[in-house]
C-alpha positions, 0 to 999 in steps of 0.5 A: 499674345493678347490677354483675356481682359475681364470687363464688368460693370460691378466694382468688385470681382468676387474672390479676386483681390486687385490693385487699381491702375487707373482710369481706362477709356474706350471709344469708337467714333460713329455718327449713330449709336449702334451695337457695332459702335458699342462693340468697337468701343468695348474692344478699344477699352480692352486694348487700352487696358492691355496697354496698361498691363491690366487684368480687368476693367471694373465699374464700366459706365457708358457715355456718348461724347458731343462728337458722336463717339460711343464711349465707355469709362472704367477703372483698370485693375491688376490682380494680386497674385 
C-alpha cells in the first residue's frame, strides 16, 4: 500500500515534529520543460521518499540538470510519534 507522502517547499510542517532521514531527489528525463515533466519528477520524488520510509519531503526546490532532466530536491523526514 502506498503512503500519502506530504510534499512541501517550507522547512517546517506546523504542529508536526519530525526527524531528518536525508536528501531525496526526484527527476524525470525530458527534452522540454512541461507540467507533465514536473508532475513526473514530483511523483518520482514521492517514490524515493517512500523507499526511504519517509512521511514527508520538506524544503523542496526545483532544478533542471544539464541533460534536460526536470529535478526536485528536498529533505526526507519521518514523523515522530
